[in-house]
GUTOR-752035 format. One record per residue (C-alpha): residue in one letter; x, y, z. Coordinates in nm, 4 decimals, m for minus. Layout:
! residues N
+-----+----------+----------+----------+
: res :        X :        Y :        Z :
+-----+----------+----------+----------+
:   A :        X :        Y :        Z :
...
+-----+----------+----------+----------+
END
This chain:
! residues 334
+-----+----------+----------+----------+
: res :        X :        Y :        Z :
+-----+----------+----------+----------+
:   X :   6.1836 :   5.8477 :   4.1186 :
:   X :   5.8257 :   5.9323 :   4.1989 :
:   X :   5.7754 :   6.0671 :   3.8484 :
:   X :   5.9111 :   5.7449 :   3.6903 :
:   X :   5.6888 :   5.5330 :   3.9111 :
:   X :   5.3840 :   5.7358 :   3.8146 :
:   X :   5.4771 :   5.7100 :   3.4490 :
:   X :   5.5128 :   5.3288 :   3.4747 :
:   X :   5.1770 :   5.3061 :   3.6500 :
:   X :   5.0111 :   5.5052 :   3.3703 :
:   X :   5.1610 :   5.2820 :   3.0993 :
:   X :   5.0476 :   4.9713 :   3.2864 :
:   X :   4.6965 :   5.1089 :   3.3179 :
:   X :   4.6871 :   5.1923 :   2.9474 :
:   X :   4.8051 :   4.8418 :   2.8584 :
:   X :   4.5437 :   4.6916 :   3.0847 :
:   X :   4.2731 :   4.8978 :   2.9172 :
:   X :   4.3924 :   4.7888 :   2.5724 :
:   X :   4.3956 :   4.4242 :   2.6788 :
:   X :   4.0427 :   4.4589 :   2.8207 :
:   X :   3.9229 :   4.6265 :   2.5006 :
:   X :   4.0715 :   4.3516 :   2.2842 :
:   X :   3.9264 :   4.0815 :   2.5091 :
:   X :   3.5867 :   4.2505 :   2.4978 :
:   X :   3.5968 :   4.2692 :   2.1167 :
:   X :   3.6756 :   3.8955 :   2.1017 :
:   X :   3.3920 :   3.8225 :   2.3399 :
:   X :   3.1486 :   4.0321 :   2.1339 :
:   X :   3.2668 :   3.8723 :   1.8074 :
:   X :   3.2310 :   3.5279 :   1.9593 :
:   X :   2.8826 :   3.6084 :   2.0836 :
:   X :   2.7668 :   3.7292 :   1.7428 :
:   X :   2.9316 :   3.4330 :   1.5681 :
:   X :   2.7593 :   3.1934 :   1.8052 :
:   X :   2.4263 :   3.3700 :   1.7594 :
:   X :   2.4621 :   3.3664 :   1.3782 :
:   X :   2.5552 :   2.9991 :   1.3905 :
:   X :   2.2429 :   2.9215 :   1.5944 :
:   X :   2.0309 :   3.1273 :   1.3540 :
:   X :   2.1807 :   2.9499 :   1.0523 :
:   X :   2.1234 :   2.6100 :   1.2152 :
:   X :   1.7633 :   2.7008 :   1.2918 :
:   X :   1.7094 :   2.8172 :   0.9310 :
:   X :   1.8674 :   2.4998 :   0.7972 :
:   X :   1.6526 :   2.2863 :   1.0275 :
:   X :   1.3346 :   2.4764 :   0.9349 :
:   X :   1.4130 :   2.4465 :   0.5639 :
:   X :   1.4558 :   2.0717 :   0.6084 :
:   X :   1.1164 :   2.0596 :   0.7805 :
:   X :   0.9614 :   2.2555 :   0.4935 :
:   X :   1.1152 :   2.0143 :   0.2452 :
:   X :   0.9452 :   1.7257 :   0.4272 :
:   X :   0.6193 :   1.9252 :   0.4370 :
:   X :   0.6522 :   1.9758 :   0.0619 :
:   X :   0.6787 :   1.6002 :   0.0121 :
:   X :   0.3598 :   1.5571 :   0.2158 :
:   X :   0.1930 :   1.8220 :  m0.0007 :
:   X :   0.2863 :   1.6232 :  m0.3128 :
:   X :   0.1285 :   1.3094 :  m0.1655 :
:   X :  m0.1858 :   1.5056 :  m0.0726 :
:   X :  m0.2058 :   1.6515 :  m0.4237 :
:   X :  m0.2001 :   1.3045 :  m0.5798 :
:   X :  m0.4517 :   1.1679 :  m0.3279 :
:   X :  m0.6972 :   1.4487 :  m0.4063 :
:   X :  m0.6382 :   1.4447 :  m0.7838 :
:   X :  m0.9572 :   1.5467 :  m0.9658 :
:   X :  m0.9556 :   1.3627 :  m1.2993 :
:   X :  m1.2601 :   1.5440 :  m1.4363 :
:   X :  m1.1171 :   1.8883 :  m1.3526 :
:   X :  m0.7751 :   1.7963 :  m1.4878 :
:   X :  m0.9219 :   1.6621 :  m1.8122 :
:   X :  m1.1107 :   1.9873 :  m1.8666 :
:   X :  m0.7973 :   2.1992 :  m1.8175 :
:   X :  m0.6788 :   2.3511 :  m2.1440 :
:   X :  m0.3276 :   2.2739 :  m2.2655 :
:   X :  m0.1019 :   2.5616 :  m2.1612 :
:   X :  m0.3314 :   2.6696 :  m1.8762 :
:   X :  m0.2189 :   2.6809 :  m1.5125 :
:   X :  m0.4368 :   2.6093 :  m1.2096 :
:   X :  m0.3389 :   2.7057 :  m0.8553 :
:   X :  m0.4641 :   2.5318 :  m0.5419 :
:   X :  m0.3919 :   2.5460 :  m0.1683 :
:   X :  m0.3004 :   2.2168 :  m0.0020 :
:   X :  m0.3793 :   2.1378 :   0.3598 :
:   X :  m0.0662 :   2.0559 :   0.5585 :
:   X :  m0.0518 :   1.8700 :   0.8924 :
:   X :   0.2043 :   2.1269 :   1.0169 :
:   X :   0.0067 :   2.4382 :   1.1146 :
:   X :   0.3235 :   2.6463 :   1.0772 :
:   X :   0.3435 :   2.5619 :   0.7059 :
:   X :   0.1456 :   2.6983 :   0.4109 :
:   X :   0.1574 :   2.4792 :   0.0980 :
:   X :   0.0433 :   2.5595 :  m0.2547 :
:   X :   0.0623 :   2.3893 :  m0.5957 :
:   X :   0.0621 :   2.5340 :  m0.9470 :
:   X :  m0.0377 :   2.2794 :  m1.2136 :
:   X :   0.0261 :   2.3466 :  m1.5827 :
:   X :  m0.1020 :   2.1107 :  m1.8510 :
:   X :   0.1669 :   2.1073 :  m2.1192 :
:   X :   0.0523 :   1.8012 :  m2.3184 :
:   X :  m0.2583 :   1.5873 :  m2.3581 :
:   X :  m0.1650 :   1.3587 :  m2.0684 :
:   X :   0.1174 :   1.5444 :  m1.8963 :
:   X :   0.1330 :   1.8122 :  m1.6245 :
:   X :   0.4082 :   2.0302 :  m1.4821 :
:   X :   0.3524 :   2.0822 :  m1.1089 :
:   X :   0.5353 :   2.3354 :  m0.8935 :
:   X :   0.4930 :   2.2786 :  m0.5199 :
:   X :   0.5964 :   2.5353 :  m0.2596 :
:   X :   0.5750 :   2.5186 :   0.1193 :
:   X :   0.6344 :   2.8423 :   0.3127 :
:   X :   0.6890 :   2.9134 :   0.6782 :
:   X :   0.3614 :   3.0727 :   0.7895 :
:   X :   0.5434 :   3.3411 :   0.9906 :
:   X :   0.8185 :   3.4118 :   0.7377 :
:   X :   0.7322 :   3.3781 :   0.3695 :
:   X :   1.1000 :   3.4179 :   0.2744 :
:   X :   1.1698 :   3.0741 :   0.4238 :
:   X :   1.0366 :   2.8053 :   0.1901 :
:   X :   1.1016 :   2.4818 :   0.0050 :
:   X :   1.0092 :   2.4336 :  m0.3589 :
:   X :   0.9941 :   2.1289 :  m0.5850 :
:   X :   0.8945 :   2.0555 :  m0.9423 :
:   X :   0.7283 :   1.7285 :  m1.0443 :
:   X :   0.6040 :   1.6061 :  m1.3817 :
:   X :   0.2795 :   1.4060 :  m1.3658 :
:   X :   0.1566 :   1.1798 :  m1.6427 :
:   X :  m0.1774 :   1.0062 :  m1.6912 :
:   X :  m0.1114 :   0.6420 :  m1.7809 :
:   X :  m0.4189 :   0.5005 :  m1.9499 :
:   X :  m0.5367 :   0.2949 :  m2.2479 :
:   X :  m0.5193 :   0.4309 :  m2.6019 :
:   X :  m0.7813 :   0.2900 :  m2.8351 :
:   X :  m0.7413 :   0.2663 :  m3.2155 :
:   X :  m0.8493 :   0.5866 :  m3.3942 :
:   X :  m0.9392 :   0.4144 :  m3.7214 :
:   X :  m1.3145 :   0.3857 :  m3.6898 :
:   X :  m1.6267 :   0.4019 :  m3.4805 :
:   X :  m1.7116 :   0.0311 :  m3.5137 :
:   X :  m1.4344 :  m0.2249 :  m3.5665 :
:   X :  m1.5490 :  m0.5850 :  m3.6176 :
:   X :  m1.3352 :  m0.8950 :  m3.6634 :
:   X :  m1.5758 :  m1.0881 :  m3.8837 :
:   X :  m1.9047 :  m1.0610 :  m4.0744 :
:   X :  m2.1580 :  m0.7875 :  m3.9976 :
:   X :  m2.5251 :  m0.8574 :  m4.0686 :
:   X :  m2.7563 :  m0.5576 :  m4.0362 :
:   X :  m3.1157 :  m0.6604 :  m4.1133 :
:   X :  m3.2335 :  m0.3679 :  m3.9004 :
:   X :  m3.1062 :  m0.0112 :  m3.8627 :
:   X :  m2.7308 :   0.0368 :  m3.8202 :
:   X :  m2.6339 :   0.4046 :  m3.8196 :
:   X :  m2.2866 :   0.5381 :  m3.7440 :
:   X :  m2.2152 :   0.9108 :  m3.7319 :
:   X :  m1.9421 :   1.1413 :  m3.6028 :
:   X :  m2.0672 :   1.3489 :  m3.3113 :
:   X :  m1.9768 :   1.7005 :  m3.2106 :
:   X :  m1.8319 :   1.7290 :  m2.8631 :
:   X :  m1.8168 :   2.0085 :  m2.6086 :
:   X :  m1.4617 :   1.8972 :  m2.5318 :
:   X :  m1.3378 :   1.9356 :  m2.8910 :
:   X :  m1.1053 :   2.2182 :  m2.7846 :
:   X :  m0.9308 :   1.9791 :  m2.5456 :
:   X :  m0.8922 :   1.6569 :  m2.7433 :
:   X :  m0.9869 :   1.7520 :  m3.1001 :
:   X :  m1.2618 :   1.6117 :  m3.3207 :
:   X :  m1.2752 :   1.3099 :  m3.5478 :
:   X :  m1.0034 :   1.2871 :  m3.8115 :
:   X :  m1.1042 :   1.3386 :  m4.1733 :
:   X :  m1.0140 :   0.9777 :  m4.2677 :
:   X :  m1.1990 :   0.7917 :  m3.9918 :
:   X :  m1.4220 :   0.5058 :  m4.1099 :
:   X :  m1.7729 :   0.4401 :  m3.9732 :
:   X :  m1.7269 :   0.0608 :  m3.9908 :
:   X :  m1.4132 :  m0.1497 :  m4.0337 :
:   X :  m1.4067 :  m0.5248 :  m4.1078 :
:   X :  m1.1207 :  m0.7462 :  m4.2319 :
:   X :  m1.0780 :  m0.8201 :  m4.6013 :
:   X :  m1.2987 :  m1.1026 :  m4.7187 :
:   X :  m1.5792 :  m1.0504 :  m4.4655 :
:   X :  m1.9254 :  m0.9226 :  m4.5484 :
:   X :  m2.0546 :  m0.5887 :  m4.4199 :
:   X :  m2.2852 :  m0.3015 :  m4.5216 :
:   X :  m2.1725 :  m0.0905 :  m4.8160 :
:   X :  m2.0313 :   0.1889 :  m4.6004 :
:   X :  m1.7741 :  m0.0404 :  m4.4363 :
:   X :  m1.4016 :  m0.0026 :  m4.4973 :
:   X :  m1.1985 :  m0.3210 :  m4.5202 :
:   X :  m0.8802 :  m0.2859 :  m4.3168 :
:   X :  m0.6338 :  m0.5302 :  m4.1708 :
:   X :  m0.6696 :  m0.3612 :  m3.8311 :
:   X :  m1.0072 :  m0.5294 :  m3.7750 :
:   X :  m0.8515 :  m0.8736 :  m3.7874 :
:   X :  m0.5378 :  m0.8031 :  m3.5881 :
:   X :  m0.5271 :  m0.9589 :  m3.2435 :
:   X :  m0.3378 :  m0.6562 :  m3.1139 :
:   X :  m0.6413 :  m0.4389 :  m3.1919 :
:   X :  m0.8277 :  m0.6143 :  m2.9106 :
:   X :  m0.5426 :  m0.6835 :  m2.6685 :
:   X :  m0.2963 :  m0.3912 :  m2.6794 :
:   X :  m0.4027 :  m0.0352 :  m2.5983 :
:   X :  m0.0939 :   0.1805 :  m2.5990 :
:   X :   0.0903 :   0.1298 :  m2.2717 :
:   X :  m0.1874 :  m0.0896 :  m2.1271 :
:   X :  m0.2821 :  m0.4435 :  m2.2254 :
:   X :  m0.6230 :  m0.6077 :  m2.2022 :
:   X :  m0.5222 :  m0.8129 :  m1.8917 :
:   X :  m0.4055 :  m0.4931 :  m1.7218 :
:   X :  m0.7381 :  m0.3279 :  m1.7974 :
:   X :  m0.9439 :  m0.6198 :  m1.6693 :
:   X :  m0.7284 :  m0.6415 :  m1.3563 :
:   X :  m0.8015 :  m0.2732 :  m1.2900 :
:   X :  m1.1789 :  m0.3128 :  m1.3298 :
:   X :  m1.3860 :  m0.1258 :  m1.0727 :
:   X :  m1.6894 :  m0.3460 :  m1.1485 :
:   X :  m1.6723 :  m0.7224 :  m1.2127 :
:   X :  m1.9729 :  m0.9043 :  m1.3606 :
:   X :  m2.0177 :  m1.2834 :  m1.3628 :
:   X :  m2.0669 :  m1.4807 :  m1.6833 :
:   X :  m2.4285 :  m1.4692 :  m1.8025 :
:   X :  m2.5148 :  m1.1476 :  m1.6155 :
:   X :  m2.8394 :  m0.9737 :  m1.7192 :
:   X :  m2.8784 :  m0.6114 :  m1.6052 :
:   X :  m2.9243 :  m0.2470 :  m1.6962 :
:   X :  m2.6257 :  m0.0661 :  m1.8436 :
:   X :  m2.3681 :  m0.0115 :  m1.5649 :
:   X :  m2.1371 :   0.2826 :  m1.4972 :
:   X :  m1.7765 :   0.2585 :  m1.3780 :
:   X :  m1.4336 :   0.3611 :  m1.5062 :
:   X :  m1.3700 :  m0.0017 :  m1.6135 :
:   X :  m1.6390 :  m0.2730 :  m1.6229 :
:   X :  m1.5404 :  m0.6342 :  m1.6848 :
:   X :  m1.7861 :  m0.9129 :  m1.7714 :
:   X :  m1.6255 :  m1.2571 :  m1.7324 :
:   X :  m1.8461 :  m1.4161 :  m1.9984 :
:   X :  m2.1632 :  m1.3339 :  m2.1922 :
:   X :  m2.3473 :  m1.0181 :  m2.0904 :
:   X :  m2.7013 :  m0.8979 :  m2.1638 :
:   X :  m2.8007 :  m0.5334 :  m2.1225 :
:   X :  m3.1749 :  m0.4833 :  m2.1020 :
:   X :  m3.1942 :  m0.1031 :  m2.0754 :
:   X :  m3.0705 :   0.1948 :  m1.8818 :
:   X :  m2.7790 :   0.4278 :  m1.9420 :
:   X :  m2.4148 :   0.3458 :  m1.8655 :
:   X :  m2.0694 :   0.4970 :  m1.9006 :
:   X :  m1.7053 :   0.3905 :  m1.8949 :
:   X :  m1.4939 :   0.1204 :  m2.0584 :
:   X :  m1.6929 :  m0.2031 :  m2.0920 :
:   X :  m1.4909 :  m0.5223 :  m2.1523 :
:   X :  m1.6880 :  m0.8390 :  m2.2290 :
:   X :  m1.5093 :  m1.1741 :  m2.2504 :
:   X :  m1.8072 :  m1.3385 :  m2.4225 :
:   X :  m2.0945 :  m1.2126 :  m2.6372 :
:   X :  m2.2706 :  m0.8826 :  m2.5654 :
:   X :  m2.6483 :  m0.8861 :  m2.6203 :
:   X :  m2.8377 :  m0.5547 :  m2.6298 :
:   X :  m3.1996 :  m0.6555 :  m2.5750 :
:   X :  m3.3528 :  m0.3259 :  m2.4620 :
:   X :  m3.3426 :   0.0472 :  m2.5309 :
:   X :  m2.9890 :   0.0833 :  m2.3984 :
:   X :  m2.7544 :   0.3813 :  m2.4069 :
:   X :  m2.3851 :   0.3571 :  m2.3261 :
:   X :  m2.1206 :   0.6292 :  m2.3419 :
:   X :  m1.7592 :   0.5250 :  m2.3720 :
:   X :  m1.5740 :   0.2286 :  m2.5184 :
:   X :  m1.7180 :  m0.1208 :  m2.5600 :
:   X :  m1.5070 :  m0.4248 :  m2.6405 :
:   X :  m1.6911 :  m0.7537 :  m2.6834 :
:   X :  m1.4583 :  m1.0431 :  m2.7650 :
:   X :  m1.7362 :  m1.2942 :  m2.8350 :
:   X :  m1.9488 :  m1.0894 :  m3.0746 :
:   X :  m2.2315 :  m0.8364 :  m3.0511 :
:   X :  m2.6035 :  m0.8935 :  m3.1063 :
:   X :  m2.8696 :  m0.6200 :  m3.1124 :
:   X :  m3.2307 :  m0.7392 :  m3.0748 :
:   X :  m3.4019 :  m0.4170 :  m2.9663 :
:   X :  m3.4742 :  m0.0770 :  m3.1115 :
:   X :  m3.3611 :   0.2402 :  m2.9353 :
:   X :  m2.9977 :   0.1330 :  m2.8815 :
:   X :  m2.7684 :   0.4368 :  m2.8623 :
:   X :  m2.3930 :   0.3990 :  m2.8206 :
:   X :  m2.1507 :   0.6914 :  m2.8065 :
:   X :  m1.7745 :   0.6564 :  m2.8302 :
:   X :  m1.6518 :   0.3463 :  m3.0117 :
:   X :  m1.7174 :  m0.0280 :  m3.0264 :
:   X :  m1.4691 :  m0.3135 :  m3.0819 :
:   X :  m1.6157 :  m0.6547 :  m3.1664 :
:   X :  m1.3985 :  m0.9634 :  m3.1730 :
:   X :  m1.4837 :  m1.2837 :  m3.3568 :
:   X :  m1.6490 :  m1.5791 :  m3.1940 :
:   X :  m2.0030 :  m1.5638 :  m3.3221 :
:   X :  m2.1220 :  m1.6133 :  m3.6806 :
:   X :  m2.1826 :  m1.3403 :  m3.7799 :
:   X :  m1.9559 :  m1.1515 :  m3.5406 :
:   X :  m2.2146 :  m0.8722 :  m3.5227 :
:   X :  m2.5832 :  m0.8726 :  m3.6072 :
:   X :  m2.8736 :  m0.6287 :  m3.5866 :
:   X :  m3.2150 :  m0.7982 :  m3.5919 :
:   X :  m3.4659 :  m0.6786 :  m3.8528 :
:   X :  m3.6945 :  m0.5183 :  m3.5942 :
:   X :  m3.3997 :  m0.3641 :  m3.4050 :
:   X :  m3.2057 :  m0.0453 :  m3.4464 :
:   X :  m2.8668 :   0.0805 :  m3.3257 :
:   X :  m2.7074 :   0.4233 :  m3.3598 :
:   X :  m2.3394 :   0.4772 :  m3.2845 :
:   X :  m2.1960 :   0.8278 :  m3.2403 :
:   X :  m1.8208 :   0.8033 :  m3.2924 :
:   X :  m1.6748 :   1.0559 :  m3.0476 :
:   X :  m1.2950 :   1.0648 :  m3.0023 :
:   X :  m1.3294 :   1.3224 :  m2.7252 :
:   X :  m1.5525 :   1.0909 :  m2.5263 :
:   X :  m1.3109 :   0.8047 :  m2.5968 :
:   X :  m1.0266 :   1.0153 :  m2.4594 :
:   X :  m1.2305 :   1.1087 :  m2.1522 :
:   X :  m1.3238 :   0.7533 :  m2.0498 :
:   X :  m0.9686 :   0.6371 :  m2.1291 :
:   X :  m0.8471 :   0.9107 :  m1.8959 :
:   X :  m1.0682 :   0.7882 :  m1.6107 :
:   X :  m0.9630 :   0.4293 :  m1.6777 :
:   X :  m0.5992 :   0.5288 :  m1.6307 :
:   X :  m0.4045 :   0.6528 :  m1.3299 :
:   X :  m0.1902 :   0.9555 :  m1.2496 :
:   X :   0.1788 :   0.8771 :  m1.2093 :
:   X :   0.4606 :   1.1097 :  m1.1045 :
:   X :   0.7898 :   1.0923 :  m1.2852 :
:   X :   1.1047 :   1.1210 :  m1.0753 :
:   X :   1.1100 :   1.4485 :  m0.8743 :
:   X :   1.3174 :   1.6979 :  m1.0637 :
:   X :   1.4518 :   2.0412 :  m0.9842 :
:   X :   1.4411 :   2.0402 :  m0.6036 :
:   X :   1.5168 :   2.3993 :  m0.4999 :
:   X :   1.5420 :   2.4728 :  m0.1243 :
:   X :   1.5345 :   2.8312 :  m0.0028 :
:   X :   1.8787 :   3.0001 :  m0.0052 :
+-----+----------+----------+----------+
END
């Protein structure tokens, strides 16, 4: 009897040990499962934070967009830049590739500062929306051109030729509509008399350009040549000298009465009159009808125009704005 009792006690003890071992294994498994769940939740939460930080980095990139630097970037080239982030635990960086004249592929990545394997990445396409001016000629006039003085139009070399290309082989120094008088070197084209030539510039219209003007001038203003991305004169404008740059839009007549230089695009809807020598314009000039003749150069005056499509592209670029397309290719860390 004693032996049977001892044997039953040993079996009971063995069963108890097995039960304890199984219970312990469940406890350990539960502990590790709980810990892994907490770790996964923390990683998921941190990745969500990094995704928000990446959105902030995109906003900061657009706010600090350097138009001059971006315009000088070669097509196919990639620039890398660090972006300050309000979260000190996050390191953000952007890689910008120019893949077309006015389009960029941007890859943004925000990493956890303590663990570079935890990150959020996004891809955005940026496009420069700006005016596109007619490539037909250096001087386009809707009406008669009377040049009693010097009127010289040449194609200029440009340091930015590798970026935007030079003048096309078939560009015309001077374009006027059929039936209007002009110097012998003029080419008669319908484009000079088309209203759309003076009101539609690719994806931007003339009202949109004037609404976006950084500098507004009252009718009858008399001043030295101004500089701004877009300059709008609400009526007649007289430039007495100086050097200016940008896109100049004149609702009335433009009078150049001093040794003026201007680099960019000029559109004068009420005609153009040159009464001084030493006038140098670079880029292109559009002259609408309104005066008779539409354009005149006084006998004692002289004007030289350097037709420069690269300069035209540059000032058009600054007159436009950078716009992101819909975010595409969001890729959170695995």
